[in-house]
DRENPA-3360 file (N, C-alpha, C; in nm, 2 decimals, always signed):
BEGIN
1 = MKGAELIG = +5.36/-9.40/+9.58/+5.44/-9.29/+9.61/+5.37/-9.17/+9.63 ~ +5.40/-9.08/+9.71/+5.33/-8.96/+9.76/+5.38/-8.86/+9.65 ~ +5.28/-8.75/+9.62/+5.31/-8.64/+9.54/+5.47/-8.58/+9.57 ~ +5.47/-8.55/+9.68/+5.59/-8.48/+9.74/+5.70/-8.56/+9.72 ~ +5.71/-8.69/+9.74/+5.81/-8.78/+9.72/+5.85/-8.79/+9.57 ~ +5.74/-8.79/+9.49/+5.76/-8.80/+9.34/+5.83/-8.66/+9.29 ~ +5.79/-8.55/+9.34/+5.87/-8.43/+9.32/+6.01/-8.43/+9.36 ~ +6.04/-8.49/+9.47/+6.17/-8.50/+9.53/+6.26/-8.59/+9.44;
9 = WASSFVLL = +6.21/-8.70/+9.41/+6.28/-8.79/+9.31/+6.30/-8.74/+9.17 ~ +6.19/-8.67/+9.12/+6.22/-8.60/+8.98/+6.32/-8.49/+8.98 ~ +6.30/-8.41/+9.09/+6.42/-8.29/+9.10/+6.56/-8.37/+9.12 ~ +6.57/-8.46/+9.21/+6.70/-8.53/+9.23/+6.75/-8.59/+9.10 ~ +6.67/-8.64/+9.02/+6.71/-8.70/+8.88/+6.76/-8.59/+8.81 ~ +6.70/-8.47/+8.79/+6.75/-8.37/+8.69/+6.89/-8.30/+8.75 ~ +6.88/-8.29/+8.89/+7.02/-8.25/+8.94/+7.13/-8.33/+8.92 ~ +7.10/-8.48/+8.93/+7.21/-8.58/+8.91/+7.25/-8.57/+8.76;
17 = ITIMSQTY = +7.16/-8.57/+8.68/+7.18/-8.57/+8.53/+7.27/-8.46/+8.48 ~ +7.24/-8.33/+8.55/+7.30/-8.20/+8.52/+7.45/-8.22/+8.57 ~ +7.48/-8.27/+8.69/+7.63/-8.28/+8.75/+7.69/-8.39/+8.67 ~ +7.63/-8.49/+8.65/+7.69/-8.61/+8.58/+7.73/-8.56/+8.43 ~ +7.65/-8.48/+8.37/+7.69/-8.44/+8.24/+7.80/-8.36/+8.23 ~ +7.83/-8.27/+8.34/+7.96/-8.18/+8.35/+8.07/-8.28/+8.37 ~ +8.07/-8.37/+8.45/+8.16/-8.48/+8.48/+8.20/-8.56/+8.36 ~ +8.10/-8.61/+8.28/+8.12/-8.68/+8.16/+8.20/-8.59/+8.06;
25 = TQWKTKAV = +8.14/-8.47/+8.04/+8.20/-8.38/+7.94/+8.36/-8.36/+7.99 ~ +8.38/-8.34/+8.11/+8.52/-8.32/+8.15/+8.60/-8.44/+8.12 ~ +8.54/-8.55/+8.14/+8.62/-8.70/+8.11/+8.64/-8.69/+7.97 ~ +8.56/-8.67/+7.88/+8.57/-8.69/+7.74/+8.65/-8.60/+7.68 ~ +8.64/-8.46/+7.71/+8.73/-8.36/+7.64/+8.86/-8.34/+7.71 ~ +8.88/-8.41/+7.83/+9.01/-8.39/+7.91/+9.05/-8.25/+7.93 ~ +8.97/-8.16/+7.92/+8.98/-8.01/+7.94/+8.97/-7.96/+8.08 ~ +9.03/-7.86/+8.12/+9.01/-7.82/+8.26/+8.98/-7.65/+8.23;
33 = AGVSRWLF = +8.99/-7.60/+8.12/+8.95/-7.47/+8.08/+8.80/-7.45/+8.13 ~ +8.77/-7.35/+8.21/+8.63/-7.32/+8.24/+8.57/-7.40/+8.35 ~ +8.64/-7.48/+8.40/+8.61/-7.57/+8.52/+8.69/-7.54/+8.64 ~ +8.60/-7.50/+8.74/+8.66/-7.47/+8.86/+8.69/-7.59/+8.94 ~ +8.80/-7.58/+9.01/+8.83/-7.69/+9.10/+8.74/-7.69/+9.22 ~ +8.69/-7.56/+9.25/+8.62/-7.53/+9.37/+8.47/-7.58/+9.36 ~ +8.42/-7.61/+9.22/+8.31/-7.67/+9.20/+8.30/-7.80/+9.27 ~ +8.39/-7.89/+9.25/+8.40/-8.03/+9.29/+8.43/-8.04/+9.45;
41 = VGQLTAST = +8.51/-7.93/+9.50/+8.56/-7.93/+9.64/+8.42/-7.88/+9.72 ~ +8.35/-7.81/+9.66/+8.23/-7.75/+9.73/+8.13/-7.85/+9.72 ~ +8.11/-7.91/+9.61/+8.01/-8.03/+9.60/+8.05/-8.14/+9.69 ~ +8.18/-8.17/+9.70/+8.20/-8.29/+9.79/+8.18/-8.24/+9.94 ~ +8.21/-8.12/+9.98/+8.17/-8.09/+10.11/+8.03/-8.08/+10.15 ~ +7.95/-8.02/+10.05/+7.80/-8.01/+10.07/+7.75/-8.14/+10.07 ~ +7.79/-8.24/+9.97/+7.72/-8.36/+9.96/+7.76/-8.44/+10.08 ~ +7.88/-8.43/+10.13/+7.89/-8.51/+10.27/+7.81/-8.46/+10.36;
49 = GYTVYSYL = +7.80/-8.34/+10.40/+7.71/-8.29/+10.51/+7.56/-8.33/+10.47 ~ +7.51/-8.32/+10.34/+7.37/-8.37/+10.31/+7.35/-8.49/+10.33 ~ +7.45/-8.57/+10.30/+7.44/-8.71/+10.31/+7.41/-8.76/+10.47 ~ +7.49/-8.71/+10.54/+7.47/-8.73/+10.70/+7.34/-8.67/+10.73 ~ +7.31/-8.56/+10.70/+7.18/-8.49/+10.74/+7.06/-8.57/+10.69 ~ +7.07/-8.63/+10.56/+6.97/-8.70/+10.50/+6.95/-8.84/+10.59 ~ +7.06/-8.89/+10.62/+7.05/-9.02/+10.71/+6.99/-9.00/+10.82 ~ +7.03/-8.89/+10.89/+6.97/-8.86/+11.03/+6.83/-8.84/+11.03;
57 = LHNWVFLT = +6.78/-8.78/+10.92/+6.64/-8.76/+10.91/+6.55/-8.88/+10.85 ~ +6.63/-8.98/+10.80/+6.58/-9.09/+10.73/+6.50/-9.04/+10.60 ~ +6.57/-8.96/+10.52/+6.49/-8.90/+10.41/+6.57/-8.99/+10.29 ~ +6.51/-9.08/+10.24/+6.58/-9.18/+10.14/+6.60/-9.10/+10.01 ~ +6.51/-9.02/+9.98/+6.51/-8.95/+9.85/+6.65/-8.86/+9.84 ~ +6.67/-8.79/+9.95/+6.79/-8.70/+9.95/+6.91/-8.78/+9.99 ~ +6.91/-8.88/+10.07/+7.02/-8.97/+10.10/+7.07/-9.03/+9.99 ~ +6.98/-9.08/+9.89/+7.02/-9.16/+9.77/+7.09/-9.05/+9.68;
65 = SNIVLLLT = +7.02/-8.94/+9.65/+7.07/-8.82/+9.57/+7.21/-8.79/+9.62 ~ +7.23/-8.76/+9.75/+7.35/-8.71/+9.79/+7.46/-8.82/+9.78 ~ +7.44/-8.95/+9.81/+7.54/-9.04/+9.79/+7.58/-9.04/+9.65 ~ +7.50/-9.04/+9.56/+7.55/-9.03/+9.41/+7.61/-8.90/+9.38 ~ +7.56/-8.79/+9.44/+7.63/-8.67/+9.40/+7.77/-8.67/+9.48 ~ +7.80/-8.72/+9.59/+7.93/-8.75/+9.65/+8.02/-8.82/+9.57 ~ +7.98/-8.93/+9.51/+8.05/-9.01/+9.42/+8.09/-8.92/+9.29 ~ +8.00/-8.86/+9.24/+8.02/-8.77/+9.13/+8.13/-8.66/+9.15;
73 = AIVGEWLY = +8.12/-8.59/+9.29/+8.23/-8.50/+9.31/+8.36/-8.57/+9.33 ~ +8.36/-8.69/+9.37/+8.49/-8.75/+9.40/+8.56/-8.79/+9.23 ~ +8.47/-8.82/+9.16/+8.51/-8.86/+9.02/+8.55/-8.74/+8.95 ~ +8.46/-8.62/+8.96/+8.49/-8.49/+8.90/+8.63/-8.42/+8.96 ~ +8.66/-8.45/+9.10/+8.77/-8.39/+9.14/+8.90/-8.47/+9.08 ~ +8.89/-8.59/+9.08/+8.99/-8.68/+9.03/+9.02/-8.64/+8.88 ~ +8.92/-8.62/+8.79/+8.93/-8.59/+8.66/+8.98/-8.47/+8.65 ~ +8.95/-8.35/+8.73/+9.00/-8.23/+8.73/+9.16/-8.22/+8.75;
81 = VSNRRRTA = +9.20/-8.30/+8.86/+9.35/-8.31/+8.89/+9.41/-8.39/+8.79 ~ +9.37/-8.51/+8.74/+9.43/-8.57/+8.64/+9.44/-8.50/+8.50 ~ +9.33/-8.42/+8.46/+9.34/-8.34/+8.34/+9.45/-8.23/+8.36 ~ +9.45/-8.16/+8.47/+9.53/-8.05/+8.49/+9.66/-8.10/+8.48 ~ +9.71/-8.22/+8.55/+9.85/-8.26/+8.54/+9.89/-8.30/+8.39 ~ +9.79/-8.36/+8.32/+9.81/-8.39/+8.18/+9.84/-8.26/+8.10 ~ +9.76/-8.16/+8.11/+9.77/-8.03/+8.06/+9.91/-7.96/+8.08 ~ +9.96/-7.97/+8.22/+10.07/-7.91/+8.25/+10.19/-7.99/+8.20;
89 = AA = +10.19/-8.12/+8.18/+10.28/-8.20/+8.13/+10.31/-8.18/+7.99 ~ +10.20/-8.14/+7.91/+10.22/-8.13/+7.76/+10.29/-8.01/+7.71;
% end
């Protein structure tokens, strides 16, 4: 593995852990306070674009990272909507 590729994988790992931690916290607490719906909408949009871009460039580091970020954005948005409905119904 080349040095540049190692930096890419390490950076992707840090980003994925950060976003996944936010999603996990949101799932565990079932809270919507302080969570912007636009975070996940923006992440979903950007990750979709970056996934296509990474595929077209055959950049496997960013393709893998953006596919996982895309899935995390989908889960985060679903949790946001579910938690918001639960809060509104209470």
